[in-house]
MIKE-789481 format. One record per residue (C-alpha): residue in three letters; z, y, x. Coordinates in steps of 0.5 Angstrom, whole numbers, plus 500, padded with zeros to 3 digits. Example, Ala and Ser with C-alpha at 12.3 -4.5 7.8 and 13.67 -1.06 7.14 Angstrom:
2
ALA516491525SER514498527
***
This chain:
340
MET500500500LEU499507502ASN505511503VAL504519501THR510523502VAL512527495GLY511534496VAL507534502VAL499536501PRO494534506GLU491539510THR484536507THR485538500PRO481543496ALA487547495VAL488548503PHE481549504ASN480554499LYS486558502ARG483558509PHE477560506MET479566503GLU484568509LYS477568513VAL473572508MET479577508ALA480577516ASP472578516ASN472584511LYS478587515ASN474587522LYS468590518THR472596515GLU475597522LYS468597525LYS466602520THR471607522PHE468608528ARG461608526LEU457614523SER454614517SER447617516ARG449623512ASN454625518LYS449624523ARG444629520THR450634519LEU451633527TRP444634528CYS444640524TYR449643528ALA446641534ILE440645532LEU444651530SER448651536THR444655540GLN444661535ILE452660534ILE453661541GLY448667541LEU452670536VAL458669539VAL456671546PHE451677544VAL454679538LEU461678536TYR464678543PRO460685545THR463688538LEU470686539TRP469689547ALA467695544TRP472696539GLY477695544LYS474700549ALA473705544PHE480707545TYR480708552TYR477713558ASP474709562VAL469711568ASP468704571VAL474705576PRO480701574SER485706577GLN482712572LEU483707566ARG487710561PHE489710553VAL486716549GLY487713542LEU483717537ASP480722542ASN474719543PHE472719536LYS475727535ARG470729541ILE464725537PHE466730530THR468736534THR463737540ASP458732541ARG452736537THR447731540TYR449725537TRP449728530GLN442731532SER440724534TRP442722527TRP437727524THR432725528THR433718526PHE432720519ILE426724520PHE423718524THR425713518ILE422718512GLY416719516LYS414712518MET416707512PRO412711507PHE406709511GLU408702514LEU410699508PRO404701503ILE399699509ALA402692510MET402691502LEU394693502LEU392689508ALA396683505VAL393684498CYS386684502LEU388678506THR390674500ARG383674496LYS379668496SER373671498ILE375674505LYS373669511ALA376669517LYS383670514GLY387667520PHE383671525PHE385677522ARG392675521ALA393674528ILE390681530TYR395684525TYR401680528LEU399681535PRO403687536ALA409684534VAL409679539ILE408685545SER415688547SER416695545ALA417697552ILE410695554ILE407698548GLY411704549LEU408705556ILE401703554MET401708549SER405714553SER399713558MET394713553PHE396719550ASP398723557TYR396730558PHE391727563GLY390720559VAL384717556VAL385719549ASN384726551LYS378725555TRP375721550LEU376727545ILE373732550ASP367728551LEU366728544GLY367735543ILE373735539LEU377738544GLU376743549LYS382742553PRO387736554LEU392736549ASN400735550TRP401730545PHE409730547GLY410737549ASP412739542THR417736537GLY412735531SER406732535ALA411728539MET414725532ALA408724529MET405720535LEU412716535VAL411714528ILE404712529MET405708535SER411705532THR407703525TRP402700529ALA407696533SER411693527PHE407693520GLY404686522THR410682521ASN411686514VAL404683512LEU406676513TYR412677509PHE408680503MET402675504GLY408669503ALA410673497LEU403674494ASN402667495ASN408665491VAL406668485PRO404663480THR397662478ASP398660471VAL401667470ILE395671473GLU390667469SER394668463ALA394676464THR386675466ILE385672459ASP388677456GLY384682459ALA388686464THR385689470PRO386687477TRP390693478GLN394692472ILE395685474PHE398687481ILE403693478ASN405689472VAL405682474LYS405681481LEU410686483PRO415684478ILE415677481MET415679488ALA421684487PRO426680490VAL422679497LEU420686497GLN428688497THR429684503VAL422686506ILE424694505LEU431692508LEU429689514ALA424695515LEU429700514ASN434696519GLY429696524THR427703523LEU434706524HIS435701530THR429704534GLY431705541GLU427702546PHE420705544ILE423712544LEU426711551ALA419708553THR415714551THR418720550ASN425719553GLY428724548ALA423729550PRO422735549TYR429737550GLY432731547SER429733540THR426726539TYR432722541THR434717535VAL441715535MET440708538ALA436711544TYR441716545GLN446711546VAL442707551GLY440713554LYS446716555TYR451711556VAL448705559LYS446705566GLY439704569PHE436707562GLY437714565ALA444715564SER448719570GLN452715575VAL459717572VAL459714565ASP465714560LEU464707557GLY470708553TYR466714549GLY460710549ALA463705546ALA466709540VAL459712539CYS457705538VAL463703533LEU462709529THR454708529SER455701527ILE460703521PHE454708519MET449702519MET453698515ILE454703510ILE447704509ALA446697508PHE451696503GLY449702499TYR441700499ASN443693497LYS448696491LEU442701489THR437695489LYS441690486LYS437690480LEU430688484GLN433681483ASN433680476ILE426684474TYR422678473
***
């Protein structure tokens, strides 16, 4: 007879087998769970790649924007001529000096507004007109014309300024051509008078920057739904009526951004002035950015002894005014977002 001890289950019974199998399954699941904690999901990988791509911009923002801004805010309350022994805290004296004695700074703001008012009414309509022409189906070689109009935006402003100042110099090639054609009897000093100098700066700067706005406007025009245009055409609307009553309202949000960028770029015009007139005649063509760089940045015409603290105070006050202008513009043009 087979003797089996009561209460003892053989190791090969189904109950023991199922128990061991479940323990093994649970152990495998635990190991898989622990391994997953060290493995990135595809979503996390994409997120890391996005941050890696943006890292250069983030580093540039910190190094070239945030750090200089904080440095300027800290330096604005000091008298600093780049000599450690003469560094001293002056509090709000630098800002008081701007409001009480620095007339050139406020004159440069007036020049900046005149430059802006003279440039934008020409730059934006010309860019819109060219964008409308280049979006027509009948126009051939569109890519060639787009490249031609955008080419000045690729060239450095300083290089454009040097080329233009040489061309319109008293003994430059423009005066020579005009004399040869009999339009002028003697060379004209284009930069010798404030009015003619400002007019030349407006023309040069418009030519150098309107190509970017052409691309913006072309993108906005191409995004206008074709079915809306076809419906207006069927209703008997003329091309001009379609442009005014259909396309412009749809383009309004883009127009708000384009005008803001054009306004901001015009107010920040500085290197172009330094490369052409450098403030001449008698500092009357100094824009506010050109004034800051030309007076308080060594190597751009500033004297050897420069009060960096006062220059930082000028930059801080200018940045505050720029922010006020930007916020005011956004407030006034907020309705453009809801026209269509």
